Backbone as XML, in Angstrom:
<?xml version="1.0"?>
<chain id="A" units="angstrom">
  <residue number="1" name="MET">
    <atom name="N" x="303.085" y="132.734" z="256.948"/>
    <atom name="CA" x="302.384" y="132.724" z="258.184"/>
    <atom name="C" x="302.056" y="134.139" z="258.636"/>
  </residue>
  <residue number="2" name="THR">
    <atom name="N" x="301.137" y="134.731" z="258.025"/>
    <atom name="CA" x="300.872" y="136.110" z="258.341"/>
    <atom name="C" x="300.223" y="136.378" z="259.689"/>
  </residue>
  <residue number="3" name="ASN">
    <atom name="N" x="299.330" y="135.568" z="260.059"/>
    <atom name="CA" x="298.809" y="135.729" z="261.461"/>
    <atom name="C" x="299.065" y="134.409" z="262.171"/>
  </residue>
  <residue number="4" name="TRP">
    <atom name="N" x="300.041" y="134.515" z="263.087"/>
    <atom name="CA" x="300.443" y="133.282" z="263.807"/>
    <atom name="C" x="299.386" y="132.739" z="264.750"/>
  </residue>
  <residue number="5" name="LYS">
    <atom name="N" x="298.466" y="133.637" z="265.157"/>
    <atom name="CA" x="297.362" y="133.035" z="266.040"/>
    <atom name="C" x="296.404" y="132.130" z="265.336"/>
  </residue>
  <residue number="6" name="ASN">
    <atom name="N" x="296.413" y="132.194" z="264.015"/>
    <atom name="CA" x="295.654" y="131.292" z="263.213"/>
    <atom name="C" x="296.408" y="130.007" z="262.830"/>
  </residue>
  <residue number="7" name="ASN">
    <atom name="N" x="297.665" y="129.915" z="263.235"/>
    <atom name="CA" x="298.490" y="128.704" z="262.902"/>
    <atom name="C" x="297.961" y="127.512" z="263.648"/>
  </residue>
  <residue number="8" name="ARG">
    <atom name="N" x="297.777" y="126.409" z="262.991"/>
    <atom name="CA" x="297.311" y="125.125" z="263.588"/>
    <atom name="C" x="298.144" y="124.703" z="264.801"/>
  </residue>
  <residue number="9" name="GLU">
    <atom name="N" x="299.512" y="124.733" z="264.671"/>
    <atom name="CA" x="300.330" y="124.331" z="265.778"/>
    <atom name="C" x="300.161" y="125.291" z="266.966"/>
  </residue>
  <residue number="10" name="TYR">
    <atom name="N" x="300.060" y="126.549" z="266.689"/>
    <atom name="CA" x="299.799" y="127.487" z="267.792"/>
    <atom name="C" x="298.445" y="127.202" z="268.459"/>
  </residue>
  <residue number="11" name="ARG">
    <atom name="N" x="297.348" y="127.064" z="267.704"/>
    <atom name="CA" x="296.090" y="126.761" z="268.303"/>
    <atom name="C" x="295.967" y="125.511" z="269.114"/>
  </residue>
  <residue number="12" name="ASN">
    <atom name="N" x="296.821" y="124.561" z="268.777"/>
    <atom name="CA" x="296.912" y="123.292" z="269.513"/>
    <atom name="C" x="297.774" y="123.301" z="270.716"/>
  </residue>
  <residue number="13" name="MET">
    <atom name="N" x="298.470" y="124.416" z="270.941"/>
    <atom name="CA" x="299.271" y="124.472" z="272.115"/>
    <atom name="C" x="298.537" y="124.595" z="273.420"/>
  </residue>
  <residue number="14" name="ASP">
    <atom name="N" x="299.208" y="124.200" z="274.486"/>
    <atom name="CA" x="298.576" y="124.487" z="275.812"/>
    <atom name="C" x="298.308" y="125.993" z="276.016"/>
  </residue>
  <residue number="15" name="LYS">
    <atom name="N" x="297.227" y="126.323" z="276.650"/>
    <atom name="CA" x="296.804" y="127.738" z="276.860"/>
    <atom name="C" x="297.836" y="128.602" z="277.576"/>
  </residue>
  <residue number="16" name="ARG">
    <atom name="N" x="298.617" y="127.926" z="278.490"/>
    <atom name="CA" x="299.639" y="128.645" z="279.251"/>
    <atom name="C" x="300.739" y="129.038" z="278.266"/>
  </residue>
  <residue number="17" name="LYS">
    <atom name="N" x="301.129" y="128.104" z="277.354"/>
    <atom name="CA" x="302.113" y="128.462" z="276.328"/>
    <atom name="C" x="301.665" y="129.605" z="275.461"/>
  </residue>
  <residue number="18" name="GLN">
    <atom name="N" x="300.368" y="129.470" z="275.033"/>
    <atom name="CA" x="299.826" y="130.550" z="274.205"/>
    <atom name="C" x="299.937" y="131.883" z="274.886"/>
  </residue>
  <residue number="19" name="LYS">
    <atom name="N" x="299.582" y="131.943" z="276.168"/>
    <atom name="CA" x="299.583" y="133.195" z="276.916"/>
    <atom name="C" x="300.969" y="133.739" z="276.984"/>
  </residue>
  <residue number="20" name="MET">
    <atom name="N" x="301.942" y="132.880" z="277.280"/>
    <atom name="CA" x="303.300" y="133.304" z="277.332"/>
    <atom name="C" x="303.889" y="133.863" z="276.003"/>
  </residue>
  <residue number="21" name="ILE">
    <atom name="N" x="303.397" y="133.225" z="274.947"/>
    <atom name="CA" x="303.871" y="133.725" z="273.660"/>
    <atom name="C" x="303.274" y="135.058" z="273.288"/>
  </residue>
  <residue number="22" name="GLU">
    <atom name="N" x="301.956" y="135.200" z="273.607"/>
    <atom name="CA" x="301.281" y="136.485" z="273.372"/>
    <atom name="C" x="301.917" y="137.605" z="274.204"/>
  </residue>
  <residue number="23" name="THR">
    <atom name="N" x="302.291" y="137.230" z="275.428"/>
    <atom name="CA" x="302.950" y="138.270" z="276.258"/>
    <atom name="C" x="304.285" y="138.685" z="275.671"/>
  </residue>
  <residue number="24" name="LEU">
    <atom name="N" x="305.044" y="137.691" z="275.265"/>
    <atom name="CA" x="306.338" y="138.015" z="274.655"/>
    <atom name="C" x="306.189" y="138.819" z="273.427"/>
  </residue>
  <residue number="25" name="PHE">
    <atom name="N" x="305.377" y="138.474" z="272.498"/>
    <atom name="CA" x="305.240" y="139.246" z="271.230"/>
    <atom name="C" x="304.647" y="140.542" z="271.494"/>
  </residue>
  <residue number="26" name="GLY">
    <atom name="N" x="303.830" y="140.711" z="272.495"/>
    <atom name="CA" x="303.291" y="142.054" z="272.780"/>
    <atom name="C" x="304.396" y="142.999" z="273.300"/>
  </residue>
  <residue number="27" name="THR">
    <atom name="N" x="305.247" y="142.375" z="274.072"/>
    <atom name="CA" x="306.361" y="143.137" z="274.639"/>
    <atom name="C" x="307.382" y="143.487" z="273.563"/>
  </residue>
  <residue number="28" name="LEU">
    <atom name="N" x="307.543" y="142.623" z="272.589"/>
    <atom name="CA" x="308.548" y="142.790" z="271.567"/>
    <atom name="C" x="308.092" y="143.725" z="270.502"/>
  </residue>
  <residue number="29" name="LYS">
    <atom name="N" x="306.854" y="144.027" z="270.377"/>
    <atom name="CA" x="306.295" y="144.872" z="269.372"/>
    <atom name="C" x="307.073" y="146.241" z="269.302"/>
  </residue>
  <residue number="30" name="GLY">
    <atom name="N" x="307.624" y="146.518" z="268.081"/>
    <atom name="CA" x="308.323" y="147.808" z="267.836"/>
    <atom name="C" x="309.747" y="147.792" z="268.382"/>
  </residue>
  <residue number="31" name="LYS">
    <atom name="N" x="310.240" y="146.725" z="268.914"/>
    <atom name="CA" x="311.585" y="146.667" z="269.434"/>
    <atom name="C" x="312.554" y="146.204" z="268.301"/>
  </residue>
  <residue number="32" name="ASP">
    <atom name="N" x="313.803" y="146.745" z="268.347"/>
    <atom name="CA" x="314.762" y="146.205" z="267.391"/>
    <atom name="C" x="315.452" y="144.993" z="268.017"/>
  </residue>
  <residue number="33" name="LEU">
    <atom name="N" x="316.386" y="144.305" z="267.281"/>
    <atom name="CA" x="316.951" y="143.081" z="267.727"/>
    <atom name="C" x="317.669" y="143.298" z="268.996"/>
  </residue>
  <residue number="34" name="ASN">
    <atom name="N" x="318.441" y="144.417" z="269.174"/>
    <atom name="CA" x="319.236" y="144.648" z="270.319"/>
    <atom name="C" x="318.316" y="144.788" z="271.594"/>
  </residue>
  <residue number="35" name="GLN">
    <atom name="N" x="317.168" y="145.389" z="271.416"/>
    <atom name="CA" x="316.277" y="145.552" z="272.473"/>
    <atom name="C" x="315.572" y="144.256" z="272.817"/>
  </residue>
  <residue number="36" name="ALA">
    <atom name="N" x="315.415" y="143.434" z="271.777"/>
    <atom name="CA" x="314.600" y="142.159" z="271.931"/>
    <atom name="C" x="315.365" y="141.110" z="272.705"/>
  </residue>
  <residue number="37" name="LEU">
    <atom name="N" x="316.645" y="141.056" z="272.566"/>
    <atom name="CA" x="317.421" y="139.957" z="273.157"/>
    <atom name="C" x="317.316" y="139.954" z="274.598"/>
  </residue>
  <residue number="38" name="PRO">
    <atom name="N" x="317.470" y="140.987" z="275.332"/>
    <atom name="CA" x="317.290" y="140.915" z="276.849"/>
    <atom name="C" x="315.794" y="140.508" z="277.235"/>
  </residue>
  <residue number="39" name="ILE">
    <atom name="N" x="314.862" y="140.929" z="276.441"/>
    <atom name="CA" x="313.450" y="140.632" z="276.716"/>
    <atom name="C" x="313.327" y="139.140" z="276.521"/>
  </residue>
  <residue number="40" name="ILE">
    <atom name="N" x="313.851" y="138.599" z="275.517"/>
    <atom name="CA" x="313.682" y="137.103" z="275.263"/>
    <atom name="C" x="314.435" y="136.308" z="276.343"/>
  </residue>
  <residue number="41" name="THR">
    <atom name="N" x="315.555" y="136.829" z="276.784"/>
    <atom name="CA" x="316.361" y="136.093" z="277.875"/>
    <atom name="C" x="315.458" y="136.094" z="279.162"/>
  </residue>
  <residue number="42" name="ASN">
    <atom name="N" x="314.885" y="137.134" z="279.424"/>
    <atom name="CA" x="314.016" y="137.270" z="280.656"/>
    <atom name="C" x="312.797" y="136.360" z="280.570"/>
  </residue>
  <residue number="43" name="TRP">
    <atom name="N" x="312.259" y="136.312" z="279.302"/>
    <atom name="CA" x="311.109" y="135.473" z="279.076"/>
    <atom name="C" x="311.501" y="133.998" z="279.250"/>
  </residue>
  <residue number="44" name="LYS">
    <atom name="N" x="312.661" y="133.653" z="278.726"/>
    <atom name="CA" x="313.053" y="132.343" z="278.912"/>
    <atom name="C" x="313.247" y="131.900" z="280.412"/>
  </residue>
  <residue number="45" name="MET">
    <atom name="N" x="313.669" y="132.842" z="281.195"/>
    <atom name="CA" x="313.832" y="132.624" z="282.678"/>
    <atom name="C" x="312.462" y="132.394" z="283.233"/>
  </residue>
  <residue number="46" name="GLN">
    <atom name="N" x="311.481" y="133.145" z="282.770"/>
    <atom name="CA" x="310.088" y="133.006" z="283.261"/>
    <atom name="C" x="309.524" y="131.627" z="282.947"/>
  </residue>
  <residue number="47" name="LEU">
    <atom name="N" x="309.875" y="131.190" z="281.729"/>
    <atom name="CA" x="309.459" y="129.855" z="281.319"/>
    <atom name="C" x="310.050" y="128.761" z="282.232"/>
  </residue>
  <residue number="48" name="THR">
    <atom name="N" x="311.321" y="128.938" z="282.565"/>
    <atom name="CA" x="311.931" y="127.897" z="283.466"/>
    <atom name="C" x="311.327" y="127.983" z="284.841"/>
  </residue>
  <residue number="49" name="GLN">
    <atom name="N" x="311.055" y="129.170" z="285.336"/>
    <atom name="CA" x="310.441" y="129.368" z="286.660"/>
    <atom name="C" x="309.092" y="128.693" z="286.717"/>
  </residue>
  <residue number="50" name="GLN">
    <atom name="N" x="308.360" y="128.783" z="285.608"/>
    <atom name="CA" x="306.903" y="128.195" z="285.533"/>
    <atom name="C" x="306.934" y="126.820" z="285.034"/>
  </residue>
  <residue number="51" name="ASN">
    <atom name="N" x="308.092" y="126.195" z="284.737"/>
    <atom name="CA" x="308.242" y="124.830" z="284.248"/>
    <atom name="C" x="307.527" y="124.647" z="282.919"/>
  </residue>
  <residue number="52" name="ILE">
    <atom name="N" x="307.704" y="125.563" z="282.087"/>
    <atom name="CA" x="306.975" y="125.506" z="280.707"/>
    <atom name="C" x="308.154" y="125.216" z="279.668"/>
  </residue>
  <residue number="53" name="THR">
    <atom name="N" x="307.851" y="124.157" z="279.006"/>
    <atom name="CA" x="308.903" y="123.786" z="277.883"/>
    <atom name="C" x="308.115" y="123.657" z="276.628"/>
  </residue>
  <residue number="54" name="PHE">
    <atom name="N" x="308.808" y="123.842" z="275.472"/>
    <atom name="CA" x="308.287" y="123.783" z="274.094"/>
    <atom name="C" x="308.926" y="122.625" z="273.412"/>
  </residue>
  <residue number="55" name="THR">
    <atom name="N" x="308.085" y="121.933" z="272.587"/>
    <atom name="CA" x="308.597" y="120.823" z="271.783"/>
    <atom name="C" x="309.496" y="121.416" z="270.666"/>
  </residue>
  <residue number="56" name="PRO">
    <atom name="N" x="310.278" y="120.595" z="269.977"/>
    <atom name="CA" x="311.046" y="121.103" z="268.877"/>
    <atom name="C" x="310.238" y="121.730" z="267.805"/>
  </residue>
  <residue number="57" name="GLU">
    <atom name="N" x="309.092" y="121.184" z="267.589"/>
    <atom name="CA" x="308.120" y="121.836" z="266.566"/>
    <atom name="C" x="307.646" y="123.212" z="267.020"/>
  </residue>
  <residue number="58" name="GLU">
    <atom name="N" x="307.349" y="123.272" z="268.294"/>
    <atom name="CA" x="306.862" y="124.549" z="268.796"/>
    <atom name="C" x="308.017" y="125.562" z="268.828"/>
  </residue>
  <residue number="59" name="ASN">
    <atom name="N" x="309.185" y="125.117" z="269.107"/>
    <atom name="CA" x="310.403" y="126.077" z="269.078"/>
    <atom name="C" x="310.564" y="126.562" z="267.602"/>
  </residue>
  <residue number="60" name="GLU">
    <atom name="N" x="310.411" y="125.708" z="266.705"/>
    <atom name="CA" x="310.583" y="126.098" z="265.237"/>
    <atom name="C" x="309.510" y="127.119" z="264.869"/>
  </residue>
  <residue number="61" name="LEU">
    <atom name="N" x="308.264" y="126.916" z="265.350"/>
    <atom name="CA" x="307.236" y="127.861" z="265.130"/>
    <atom name="C" x="307.529" y="129.194" z="265.826"/>
  </residue>
  <residue number="62" name="LEU">
    <atom name="N" x="308.031" y="129.222" z="267.064"/>
    <atom name="CA" x="308.487" y="130.436" z="267.702"/>
    <atom name="C" x="309.541" y="131.196" z="266.904"/>
  </residue>
  <residue number="63" name="THR">
    <atom name="N" x="310.481" y="130.452" z="266.370"/>
    <atom name="CA" x="311.538" y="131.089" z="265.630"/>
    <atom name="C" x="310.946" y="131.711" z="264.342"/>
  </residue>
  <residue number="64" name="GLN">
    <atom name="N" x="310.026" y="131.067" z="263.610"/>
    <atom name="CA" x="309.385" y="131.546" z="262.464"/>
    <atom name="C" x="308.603" y="132.847" z="262.805"/>
  </residue>
  <residue number="65" name="MET">
    <atom name="N" x="307.911" y="132.757" z="263.907"/>
    <atom name="CA" x="307.066" y="133.933" z="264.319"/>
    <atom name="C" x="307.980" y="135.124" z="264.652"/>
  </residue>
  <residue number="66" name="PHE">
    <atom name="N" x="309.118" y="134.886" z="265.352"/>
    <atom name="CA" x="310.042" y="135.923" z="265.693"/>
    <atom name="C" x="310.637" y="136.557" z="264.386"/>
  </residue>
  <residue number="67" name="LEU">
    <atom name="N" x="311.102" y="135.663" z="263.490"/>
    <atom name="CA" x="311.661" y="136.213" z="262.237"/>
    <atom name="C" x="310.644" y="137.031" z="261.426"/>
  </residue>
  <residue number="68" name="GLN">
    <atom name="N" x="309.414" y="136.656" z="261.497"/>
    <atom name="CA" x="308.325" y="137.369" z="260.762"/>
    <atom name="C" x="308.212" y="138.853" z="261.304"/>
  </residue>
  <residue number="69" name="GLU">
    <atom name="N" x="308.586" y="139.017" z="262.541"/>
    <atom name="CA" x="308.472" y="140.331" z="263.146"/>
    <atom name="C" x="309.712" y="141.210" z="262.854"/>
  </residue>
  <residue number="70" name="LEU">
    <atom name="N" x="310.793" y="140.672" z="262.313"/>
    <atom name="CA" x="312.065" y="141.409" z="262.100"/>
    <atom name="C" x="312.029" y="142.043" z="260.695"/>
  </residue>
  <residue number="71" name="SER">
    <atom name="N" x="312.711" y="143.183" z="260.630"/>
    <atom name="CA" x="312.929" y="143.809" z="259.272"/>
    <atom name="C" x="313.948" y="142.994" z="258.564"/>
  </residue>
  <residue number="72" name="PRO">
    <atom name="N" x="314.121" y="143.155" z="257.225"/>
    <atom name="CA" x="315.167" y="142.342" z="256.541"/>
    <atom name="C" x="316.531" y="142.584" z="257.089"/>
  </residue>
  <residue number="73" name="ALA">
    <atom name="N" x="316.902" y="143.757" z="257.467"/>
    <atom name="CA" x="318.226" y="144.027" z="258.048"/>
    <atom name="C" x="318.356" y="143.239" z="259.430"/>
  </residue>
  <residue number="74" name="GLN">
    <atom name="N" x="317.390" y="143.242" z="260.174"/>
    <atom name="CA" x="317.374" y="142.569" z="261.466"/>
    <atom name="C" x="317.466" y="141.028" z="261.287"/>
  </residue>
  <residue number="75" name="ARG">
    <atom name="N" x="316.798" y="140.491" z="260.256"/>
    <atom name="CA" x="316.815" y="139.144" z="259.895"/>
    <atom name="C" x="318.270" y="138.738" z="259.599"/>
  </residue>
  <residue number="76" name="LYS">
    <atom name="N" x="318.916" y="139.591" z="258.786"/>
    <atom name="CA" x="320.320" y="139.304" z="258.342"/>
    <atom name="C" x="321.217" y="139.328" z="259.664"/>
  </residue>
  <residue number="77" name="GLN">
    <atom name="N" x="321.007" y="140.218" z="260.539"/>
    <atom name="CA" x="321.754" y="140.300" z="261.763"/>
    <atom name="C" x="321.541" y="139.070" z="262.637"/>
  </residue>
  <residue number="78" name="TYR">
    <atom name="N" x="320.248" y="138.644" z="262.711"/>
    <atom name="CA" x="319.930" y="137.428" z="263.376"/>
    <atom name="C" x="320.651" y="136.158" z="262.886"/>
  </residue>
  <residue number="79" name="GLU">
    <atom name="N" x="320.605" y="136.102" z="261.495"/>
    <atom name="CA" x="321.265" y="134.907" z="260.896"/>
    <atom name="C" x="322.753" y="134.954" z="261.171"/>
  </residue>
  <residue number="80" name="MET">
    <atom name="N" x="323.428" y="136.039" z="261.198"/>
    <atom name="CA" x="324.810" y="136.151" z="261.487"/>
    <atom name="C" x="325.017" y="135.730" z="262.949"/>
  </residue>
  <residue number="81" name="LEU">
    <atom name="N" x="324.191" y="136.184" z="263.871"/>
    <atom name="CA" x="324.359" y="135.781" z="265.288"/>
    <atom name="C" x="324.164" y="134.276" z="265.357"/>
  </residue>
  <residue number="82" name="LYS">
    <atom name="N" x="323.204" y="133.782" z="264.751"/>
    <atom name="CA" x="322.927" y="132.305" z="264.815"/>
    <atom name="C" x="324.121" y="131.489" z="264.279"/>
  </residue>
  <residue number="83" name="THR">
    <atom name="N" x="324.693" y="131.913" z="263.160"/>
    <atom name="CA" x="325.832" y="131.264" z="262.608"/>
    <atom name="C" x="327.050" y="131.304" z="263.557"/>
  </residue>
  <residue number="84" name="PHE">
    <atom name="N" x="327.267" y="132.498" z="264.150"/>
    <atom name="CA" x="328.331" y="132.659" z="265.163"/>
    <atom name="C" x="328.096" y="131.736" z="266.418"/>
  </residue>
  <residue number="85" name="MET">
    <atom name="N" x="326.891" y="131.658" z="266.864"/>
    <atom name="CA" x="326.592" y="130.767" z="268.022"/>
    <atom name="C" x="326.828" y="129.343" z="267.727"/>
  </residue>
  <residue number="86" name="LYS">
    <atom name="N" x="326.490" y="128.929" z="266.540"/>
    <atom name="CA" x="326.740" y="127.443" z="266.163"/>
    <atom name="C" x="328.216" y="127.116" z="266.174"/>
  </residue>
  <residue number="87" name="LYS">
    <atom name="N" x="328.986" y="128.108" z="265.711"/>
    <atom name="CA" x="330.488" y="127.913" z="265.717"/>
    <atom name="C" x="331.023" y="127.763" z="267.083"/>
  </residue>
  <residue number="88" name="GLN">
    <atom name="N" x="330.411" y="128.489" z="268.042"/>
    <atom name="CA" x="330.874" y="128.447" z="269.352"/>
    <atom name="C" x="330.476" y="127.161" z="270.170"/>
  </residue>
  <residue number="89" name="SER">
    <atom name="N" x="329.549" y="126.426" z="269.636"/>
    <atom name="CA" x="329.132" y="125.137" z="270.268"/>
    <atom name="C" x="330.009" y="124.098" z="270.083"/>
  </residue>
</chain>
């Protein structure tokens, strides 16, 4: 998925969701994982305030888009965090 804007699922999303995603990824550009986490947290609060939700398929697409932007070292760090969070549930 080199260009997520050309992804079929993305193109079929509600325009408000597309705008929120574009805003998020524009803000995340050039940020490392530690800088990205508070930005994502704030973004999720904005989604809640605007009553915007994503389907499981859209959430999977968002995860793939996010991972695509990470360096290999950051992906490894993300996977470790994800594993840790699953153990806490």
